[in-house]
TORPAPA-624352 format. One record per residue (C-alpha): x, y, z; residue number from 1. Coordinates in Angstrom, 2 decimals, always signed. Layout:
<titis>
TITI_X_Y_Z_NUM
...
</titis>
This chain:
<titis>
TITI_+67.42_+230.16_+199.52_1
TITI_+64.92_+233.00_+199.55_2
TITI_+66.00_+236.21_+201.34_3
TITI_+64.20_+236.51_+204.77_4
TITI_+61.67_+239.33_+204.79_5
TITI_+62.00_+242.19_+207.21_6
TITI_+59.72_+244.86_+208.61_7
TITI_+59.67_+248.18_+206.56_8
TITI_+62.33_+250.53_+207.86_9
TITI_+60.82_+252.86_+210.52_10
TITI_+57.88_+250.49_+211.19_11
TITI_+58.52_+248.32_+214.26_12
TITI_+57.21_+245.16_+215.63_13
TITI_+56.04_+245.29_+219.23_14
TITI_+57.03_+242.00_+220.69_15
TITI_+55.23_+239.99_+223.46_16
TITI_+57.70_+241.10_+226.17_17
TITI_+57.00_+244.75_+225.21_18
TITI_+53.29_+244.70_+224.53_19
TITI_+52.38_+244.16_+228.24_20
TITI_+53.92_+247.48_+229.07_21
TITI_+52.06_+249.05_+226.14_22
TITI_+48.75_+247.62_+227.46_23
TITI_+49.62_+248.96_+230.99_24
TITI_+50.27_+252.48_+229.60_25
TITI_+47.18_+252.40_+227.32_26
TITI_+45.00_+251.21_+230.15_27
TITI_+46.29_+254.01_+232.46_28
TITI_+45.51_+256.73_+229.73_29
TITI_+42.06_+255.25_+229.10_30
TITI_+41.17_+255.22_+232.82_31
TITI_+42.20_+258.87_+233.21_32
TITI_+40.23_+259.96_+230.13_33
TITI_+37.16_+258.12_+231.45_34
TITI_+37.50_+259.87_+234.79_35
TITI_+37.19_+263.23_+232.97_36
TITI_+34.16_+262.14_+230.89_37
TITI_+35.84_+261.59_+227.51_38
TITI_+34.41_+259.07_+225.14_39
TITI_+36.14_+257.03_+222.39_40
TITI_+35.76_+257.63_+218.65_41
TITI_+37.29_+255.26_+216.15_42
TITI_+38.10_+256.55_+212.64_43
TITI_+39.73_+255.05_+209.61_44
TITI_+43.56_+255.09_+209.11_45
TITI_+43.10_+255.97_+205.48_46
TITI_+41.33_+259.29_+204.41_47
TITI_+41.06_+261.34_+201.19_48
TITI_+44.34_+263.21_+200.61_49
TITI_+42.44_+266.52_+200.29_50
TITI_+41.47_+266.26_+204.07_51
TITI_+45.03_+266.56_+205.14_52
TITI_+46.08_+269.13_+202.50_53
TITI_+43.21_+271.47_+203.69_54
TITI_+43.59_+270.87_+207.46_55
TITI_+47.30_+270.55_+208.01_56
TITI_+48.39_+273.01_+205.29_57
TITI_+49.89_+272.38_+201.79_58
TITI_+53.08_+274.16_+202.54_59
TITI_+53.89_+272.16_+205.85_60
TITI_+56.66_+269.54_+205.96_61
TITI_+54.08_+266.83_+206.67_62
TITI_+52.11_+267.49_+203.44_63
TITI_+55.00_+268.37_+201.23_64
TITI_+57.34_+265.51_+202.15_65
TITI_+56.07_+263.09_+204.72_66
TITI_+52.60_+261.70_+203.77_67
TITI_+52.05_+258.15_+202.44_68
TITI_+49.80_+258.92_+199.46_69
TITI_+48.61_+256.70_+196.70_70
TITI_+45.86_+256.26_+194.16_71
TITI_+43.34_+253.47_+194.64_72
TITI_+41.72_+251.52_+191.79_73
TITI_+39.12_+254.22_+191.27_74
TITI_+41.86_+256.79_+190.79_75
TITI_+41.04_+258.57_+194.13_76
TITI_+44.01_+260.06_+195.99_77
TITI_+44.15_+258.46_+199.51_78
TITI_+46.62_+259.04_+202.38_79
TITI_+47.57_+256.99_+205.48_80
TITI_+46.66_+259.34_+208.29_81
TITI_+49.78_+261.39_+209.47_82
TITI_+47.80_+262.77_+212.50_83
TITI_+44.38_+262.22_+213.99_84
TITI_+42.67_+265.59_+214.39_85
TITI_+41.58_+266.04_+210.80_86
TITI_+39.87_+262.55_+210.60_87
TITI_+38.17_+263.17_+213.92_88
TITI_+36.76_+266.51_+212.74_89
TITI_+35.70_+265.03_+209.50_90
TITI_+33.77_+262.32_+211.28_91
TITI_+32.07_+264.72_+213.62_92
TITI_+30.90_+266.85_+210.81_93
TITI_+29.82_+263.86_+208.67_94
TITI_+27.79_+262.33_+211.57_95
TITI_+26.24_+265.54_+212.99_96
TITI_+27.98_+265.30_+216.47_97
TITI_+28.79_+268.95_+216.68_98
TITI_+25.32_+270.23_+217.72_99
TITI_+26.49_+269.66_+221.36_100
TITI_+29.78_+269.71_+223.40_101
TITI_+31.91_+266.65_+222.62_102
TITI_+34.81_+265.36_+224.61_103
TITI_+36.37_+262.58_+222.55_104
TITI_+39.52_+260.50_+222.40_105
TITI_+41.01_+258.04_+219.89_106
TITI_+44.12_+255.77_+219.65_107
TITI_+46.02_+254.13_+216.97_108
TITI_+48.82_+254.19_+214.40_109
TITI_+49.86_+257.28_+212.31_110
TITI_+52.15_+257.30_+209.33_111
TITI_+54.87_+259.83_+208.13_112
TITI_+57.72_+259.08_+205.73_113
TITI_+60.46_+260.66_+207.92_114
TITI_+64.02_+259.67_+208.56_115
TITI_+63.83_+257.03_+211.32_116
TITI_+65.69_+257.75_+214.48_117
TITI_+65.13_+257.17_+218.25_118
TITI_+61.64_+258.53_+219.10_119
TITI_+60.75_+259.24_+215.39_120
TITI_+59.26_+256.38_+213.30_121
TITI_+57.36_+256.08_+210.07_122
TITI_+54.61_+254.22_+211.85_123
TITI_+53.97_+255.56_+215.28_124
TITI_+51.17_+255.46_+217.80_125
TITI_+49.24_+258.17_+219.40_126
TITI_+46.35_+258.94_+221.79_127
TITI_+44.43_+261.98_+220.63_128
TITI_+42.05_+264.01_+222.67_129
TITI_+39.67_+266.52_+221.20_130
TITI_+37.05_+268.86_+222.72_131
TITI_+34.38_+270.53_+220.55_132
TITI_+32.00_+273.36_+221.49_133
TITI_+33.88_+275.07_+224.37_134
TITI_+35.68_+278.33_+223.73_135
TITI_+36.85_+279.44_+227.17_136
TITI_+40.35_+279.04_+228.76_137
TITI_+38.93_+276.71_+231.43_138
TITI_+38.80_+273.80_+228.98_139
TITI_+42.34_+274.47_+227.86_140
TITI_+43.38_+274.33_+231.49_141
TITI_+41.44_+271.14_+232.12_142
TITI_+43.30_+269.40_+229.35_143
TITI_+46.57_+270.38_+230.84_144
TITI_+45.45_+269.28_+234.32_145
TITI_+44.38_+265.93_+232.73_146
TITI_+47.79_+265.52_+231.28_147
TITI_+49.50_+266.24_+234.60_148
TITI_+47.22_+263.61_+236.26_149
TITI_+48.20_+261.20_+233.62_150
TITI_+51.92_+261.72_+234.25_151
TITI_+51.24_+261.06_+237.99_152
TITI_+49.21_+257.92_+237.16_153
TITI_+52.06_+256.44_+235.03_154
TITI_+54.85_+257.58_+237.42_155
TITI_+56.32_+259.76_+234.71_156
TITI_+58.92_+262.28_+235.81_157
TITI_+61.08_+265.03_+234.19_158
TITI_+58.47_+266.30_+231.78_159
TITI_+57.75_+270.08_+231.74_160
TITI_+55.01_+272.22_+230.30_161
TITI_+55.61_+275.02_+227.76_162
TITI_+52.75_+277.18_+226.64_163
TITI_+52.18_+280.06_+224.23_164
TITI_+49.43_+281.92_+222.41_165
TITI_+49.48_+282.33_+218.58_166
TITI_+46.62_+284.81_+218.63_167
TITI_+44.21_+285.13_+215.76_168
TITI_+44.97_+284.47_+212.12_169
TITI_+44.88_+288.23_+211.42_170
TITI_+47.50_+288.79_+214.17_171
TITI_+49.68_+286.09_+212.77_172
TITI_+49.55_+287.67_+209.29_173
TITI_+51.04_+290.95_+210.66_174
TITI_+53.62_+289.03_+212.72_175
TITI_+54.54_+286.84_+209.68_176
TITI_+55.29_+289.98_+207.58_177
TITI_+57.47_+291.39_+210.20_178
TITI_+59.35_+288.03_+210.80_179
TITI_+59.88_+287.56_+207.01_180
TITI_+61.37_+291.08_+206.72_181
TITI_+63.74_+290.41_+209.64_182
TITI_+64.91_+287.00_+208.30_183
TITI_+65.39_+288.26_+204.75_184
TITI_+67.61_+291.08_+206.22_185
TITI_+69.74_+288.19_+207.85_186
TITI_+69.41_+285.74_+205.00_187
TITI_+73.21_+284.97_+204.96_188
TITI_+72.91_+283.54_+208.52_189
TITI_+70.10_+281.13_+207.74_190
TITI_+70.73_+277.41_+207.29_191
TITI_+69.15_+275.51_+204.41_192
TITI_+66.28_+274.37_+206.37_193
TITI_+65.45_+277.88_+207.55_194
TITI_+65.82_+279.19_+203.98_195
TITI_+63.35_+276.69_+202.74_196
TITI_+60.93_+277.55_+205.58_197
TITI_+61.29_+281.21_+204.94_198
TITI_+59.58_+280.82_+201.64_199
TITI_+56.97_+278.25_+202.58_200
TITI_+56.20_+278.56_+206.30_201
TITI_+58.29_+281.20_+208.05_202
TITI_+56.85_+280.73_+211.44_203
TITI_+58.48_+277.32_+211.56_204
TITI_+61.79_+278.99_+211.53_205
TITI_+61.04_+279.81_+215.16_206
TITI_+61.06_+276.00_+215.81_207
TITI_+64.57_+275.52_+214.52_208
TITI_+66.85_+273.27_+216.61_209
TITI_+70.02_+275.01_+215.26_210
TITI_+71.66_+276.95_+218.10_211
TITI_+72.89_+279.56_+215.59_212
TITI_+69.27_+280.22_+214.29_213
TITI_+68.04_+280.46_+217.88_214
TITI_+70.71_+283.00_+218.66_215
TITI_+69.66_+285.07_+215.58_216
TITI_+66.05_+284.87_+216.59_217
TITI_+66.75_+286.52_+219.99_218
TITI_+66.57_+289.89_+218.12_219
TITI_+63.63_+288.91_+215.92_220
TITI_+60.09_+290.35_+216.20_221
TITI_+58.01_+288.59_+218.97_222
TITI_+54.64_+287.10_+218.34_223
TITI_+53.47_+288.35_+221.79_224
TITI_+53.83_+291.88_+220.53_225
TITI_+51.20_+291.19_+217.79_226
TITI_+48.64_+289.32_+219.83_227
TITI_+45.20_+290.73_+219.83_228
TITI_+43.58_+291.79_+223.18_229
TITI_+41.03_+289.00_+223.22_230
TITI_+43.65_+286.37_+222.79_231
TITI_+45.95_+287.94_+225.33_232
TITI_+43.06_+287.93_+227.89_233
TITI_+42.33_+284.28_+227.04_234
TITI_+45.93_+283.29_+227.59_235
TITI_+46.10_+285.26_+230.86_236
TITI_+43.07_+283.42_+232.25_237
TITI_+44.62_+280.13_+231.17_238
TITI_+47.73_+280.97_+233.17_239
TITI_+45.60_+281.98_+236.11_240
TITI_+43.82_+278.57_+236.03_241
TITI_+47.12_+276.81_+235.90_242
TITI_+48.51_+278.80_+238.76_243
TITI_+45.45_+278.02_+240.88_244
TITI_+45.81_+274.34_+240.17_245
TITI_+49.53_+274.35_+240.99_246
TITI_+50.59_+273.25_+237.46_247
TITI_+54.18_+274.39_+236.71_248
TITI_+54.77_+275.86_+233.27_249
TITI_+56.86_+278.24_+231.35_250
TITI_+55.80_+280.58_+228.48_251
TITI_+57.82_+279.82_+225.31_252
TITI_+57.23_+282.73_+222.93_253
TITI_+58.78_+280.66_+220.01_254
TITI_+56.41_+277.69_+220.38_255
TITI_+54.38_+277.68_+217.16_256
TITI_+53.67_+273.90_+216.46_257
TITI_+53.89_+272.51_+212.98_258
TITI_+50.27_+272.42_+211.77_259
TITI_+48.53_+275.33_+210.17_260
TITI_+45.17_+274.89_+212.01_261
TITI_+46.43_+276.03_+215.35_262
TITI_+45.43_+279.41_+216.89_263
TITI_+45.53_+280.94_+220.31_264
TITI_+46.68_+278.44_+222.92_265
TITI_+49.42_+275.92_+221.94_266
TITI_+51.39_+273.74_+224.38_267
TITI_+53.94_+271.02_+224.57_268
TITI_+55.07_+268.68_+227.36_269
TITI_+58.77_+268.16_+226.83_270
TITI_+61.66_+266.29_+228.31_271
TITI_+65.45_+266.51_+227.99_272
TITI_+65.80_+262.75_+228.48_273
TITI_+65.10_+261.60_+224.83_274
TITI_+67.60_+263.54_+222.85_275
TITI_+66.39_+265.63_+219.90_276
TITI_+62.85_+264.05_+220.10_277
TITI_+61.94_+265.69_+223.36_278
TITI_+58.15_+266.44_+222.76_279
TITI_+56.01_+263.78_+224.51_280
TITI_+52.62_+265.39_+224.24_281
TITI_+51.43_+268.49_+222.35_282
TITI_+48.38_+270.33_+221.20_283
TITI_+46.32_+273.54_+221.34_284
TITI_+43.38_+275.36_+219.98_285
TITI_+42.08_+275.09_+216.42_286
TITI_+38.85_+277.07_+216.52_287
TITI_+38.68_+277.71_+212.66_288
TITI_+39.24_+274.07_+211.50_289
TITI_+35.67_+272.84_+211.72_290
TITI_+34.31_+275.58_+209.65_291
TITI_+37.26_+275.36_+207.14_292
TITI_+36.42_+271.65_+206.60_293
TITI_+32.74_+272.39_+205.86_294
TITI_+31.07_+272.33_+209.35_295
TITI_+29.45_+275.00_+211.37_296
TITI_+31.86_+277.31_+213.21_297
TITI_+32.87_+275.29_+216.35_298
TITI_+35.48_+276.05_+219.02_299
TITI_+37.93_+273.21_+219.34_300
TITI_+41.01_+272.27_+221.41_301
TITI_+42.95_+269.00_+221.77_302
TITI_+46.30_+267.30_+222.09_303
TITI_+48.08_+264.15_+220.95_304
TITI_+50.61_+262.14_+222.91_305
TITI_+53.15_+259.72_+221.37_306
TITI_+53.22_+256.30_+222.91_307
TITI_+56.74_+255.34_+221.68_308
TITI_+58.24_+258.39_+223.32_309
TITI_+56.15_+258.00_+226.47_310
TITI_+57.13_+254.31_+226.90_311
TITI_+60.84_+255.11_+226.05_312
TITI_+60.81_+257.73_+228.86_313
TITI_+59.17_+255.38_+231.34_314
TITI_+61.84_+252.70_+230.56_315
TITI_+64.67_+255.22_+230.71_316
TITI_+63.49_+256.49_+234.06_317
TITI_+63.29_+252.84_+235.39_318
TITI_+59.87_+253.64_+236.64_319
TITI_+58.29_+250.72_+238.46_320
TITI_+56.67_+248.94_+235.64_321
TITI_+54.22_+245.98_+235.50_322
TITI_+55.34_+242.49_+234.57_323
TITI_+53.55_+239.83_+232.49_324
TITI_+55.35_+236.97_+234.21_325
TITI_+52.96_+234.24_+235.28_326
TITI_+52.19_+233.87_+238.95_327
TITI_+51.84_+230.09_+238.73_328
TITI_+53.08_+227.28_+236.41_329
TITI_+51.18_+224.09_+236.65_330
TITI_+53.31_+220.95_+236.16_331
TITI_+51.51_+217.68_+235.57_332
TITI_+52.78_+214.08_+235.07_333
TITI_+50.44_+211.18_+234.35_334
TITI_+47.33_+210.86_+232.21_335
TITI_+44.87_+211.64_+234.92_336
TITI_+46.98_+214.60_+236.22_337
TITI_+47.32_+216.14_+232.78_338
TITI_+43.61_+216.14_+232.28_339
TITI_+43.03_+217.40_+235.77_340
TITI_+45.56_+220.25_+235.42_341
TITI_+43.52_+221.94_+232.72_342
TITI_+40.28_+221.75_+234.73_343
TITI_+42.02_+222.91_+237.89_344
TITI_+43.57_+225.92_+236.03_345
TITI_+40.14_+226.94_+234.91_346
TITI_+38.69_+226.77_+238.32_347
TITI_+41.55_+228.94_+239.73_348
TITI_+41.17_+231.51_+236.94_349
TITI_+37.41_+231.65_+237.76_350
TITI_+38.13_+232.27_+241.46_351
TITI_+41.21_+234.63_+240.90_352
TITI_+40.69_+236.35_+237.55_353
TITI_+43.74_+238.61_+237.87_354
TITI_+46.10_+235.68_+238.47_355
TITI_+48.33_+234.75_+235.58_356
TITI_+48.37_+230.93_+235.34_357
TITI_+50.45_+228.99_+232.84_358
TITI_+49.57_+225.38_+232.27_359
TITI_+52.20_+222.95_+230.92_360
TITI_+51.14_+221.52_+227.55_361
TITI_+53.08_+219.05_+225.35_362
TITI_+53.99_+216.38_+227.95_363
TITI_+57.59_+215.55_+229.10_364
TITI_+59.20_+214.43_+232.21_365
TITI_+58.93_+216.24_+235.60_366
TITI_+62.54_+217.38_+235.12_367
TITI_+61.84_+218.97_+231.67_368
TITI_+58.62_+220.50_+232.93_369
TITI_+60.34_+222.12_+235.87_370
TITI_+62.90_+223.58_+233.61_371
TITI_+60.19_+225.30_+231.59_372
TITI_+58.50_+226.34_+234.89_373
TITI_+61.79_+228.01_+235.99_374
TITI_+62.33_+229.69_+232.67_375
TITI_+58.75_+231.14_+232.81_376
TITI_+59.75_+233.27_+235.77_377
TITI_+56.78_+232.16_+237.76_378
TITI_+57.52_+232.35_+241.58_379
TITI_+55.53_+229.08_+242.24_380
TITI_+54.86_+225.87_+240.60_381
TITI_+51.69_+223.76_+241.24_382
TITI_+52.61_+220.13_+240.95_383
TITI_+50.13_+217.42_+239.99_384
TITI_+50.62_+213.66_+239.68_385
TITI_+48.09_+210.96_+239.39_386
TITI_+48.35_+210.20_+243.16_387
TITI_+47.90_+213.84_+244.18_388
TITI_+44.77_+213.99_+241.92_389
TITI_+43.30_+211.01_+243.42_390
TITI_+43.65_+212.57_+246.88_391
TITI_+42.25_+216.02_+245.60_392
TITI_+45.56_+217.72_+246.34_393
TITI_+48.39_+219.61_+244.57_394
TITI_+51.90_+220.34_+245.56_395
TITI_+52.77_+224.01_+245.93_396
TITI_+56.46_+224.53_+245.32_397
TITI_+58.45_+227.91_+245.62_398
TITI_+60.67_+228.51_+242.56_399
TITI_+62.34_+231.79_+243.47_400
TITI_+63.08_+231.41_+247.17_401
TITI_+63.86_+228.72_+249.64_402
TITI_+61.06_+226.68_+250.90_403
TITI_+59.65_+223.19_+250.90_404
TITI_+56.98_+221.93_+248.60_405
TITI_+53.70_+221.28_+250.52_406
TITI_+50.36_+219.83_+249.54_407
TITI_+47.22_+221.92_+249.45_408
TITI_+43.75_+220.58_+248.98_409
TITI_+42.12_+221.72_+245.76_410
TITI_+39.29_+223.39_+247.62_411
TITI_+41.75_+225.48_+249.73_412
TITI_+43.97_+226.50_+246.80_413
TITI_+42.18_+229.75_+245.90_414
TITI_+42.48_+231.07_+249.49_415
TITI_+46.08_+230.02_+249.72_416
TITI_+47.04_+231.61_+246.44_417
TITI_+45.10_+234.84_+247.33_418
TITI_+47.17_+235.01_+250.49_419
TITI_+50.48_+234.42_+248.64_420
TITI_+49.84_+237.08_+246.07_421
TITI_+48.05_+239.61_+248.26_422
TITI_+44.99_+239.18_+245.94_423
</titis>
């Protein structure tokens, strides 16, 4: 007997009972983005490998260890996208979209060959939001206000905002030199991961989750001491906007993000409810990336939020979540009743489009049909027999509470069901 096939480790099926919650969350995100005037862009999940090497940085963990890269039949090196910003920038340059301000969003799967664990998968799903052509702190603040509104829309709690400024590339060069000097002087106290990052990307040492490393960093040089005046002013105005809007935040001087293209504003929305994978949404400014990828110098800022973590947090908080349980299960016995049931269901769907109606198909006795009606979770069954059809009536039977079945004329059913379900 052949071995049964399984999904690839770290790439998960989203089953029917889960997908309705995903649709609810995705719909809420889309509606908030539309309210702020953002438009959707759809880009391929496969890009040339060079795009990610140039944008993310060749000495980042993503490029060095995590990308799914392969050669196609033409010998071109291609990569499953590990993040969305690079592809969005490439598309905007290629199609000449950056001659005016753009507020864009996209959604879909991303791929990184990481060690699978709760909240971290090899195929994961993100919503990405990107703004091009606006350089002031007001758009940074609007993005954070948008996120706060989104959390309220979804009923999400226990997420907090951390912000920082990375300054300009020149400021980071000076800070990097001072940080490397400090870390080399304390080399004996560094763990293996920090030693590796010391040689490739020392700013990522600041992001270490090791408590001993964090204790060491308490005496390390601070990036804020190297920030240029213009970046400092930009960051102060961002804080002023957030204060005026009543958005709570904390300044985290060790927040650096893991992608080379960030500069100035960076931020993360974090929670302590998901263990080690506590970042739900993150982003910042990447004003140099468009020019670096071949476009005209263009200010840019954006963020990405992870759907798996967002949904896990909603489920853990037992937020009032929607259900895909049918409102009505139609039971029919008899040749005429079975034919009539399909037509009646269509009429009800036409009159009440948001009502979820499940018609019984496949025949069977009333007893077997009612068992299936009960298992469906529907609060009501609509009962049809040949005699009821001849009279133009259907029996309306409660399935979840006490109450007698009573007949309702076909013509009166839409109004009756609208009353029952507060339609």
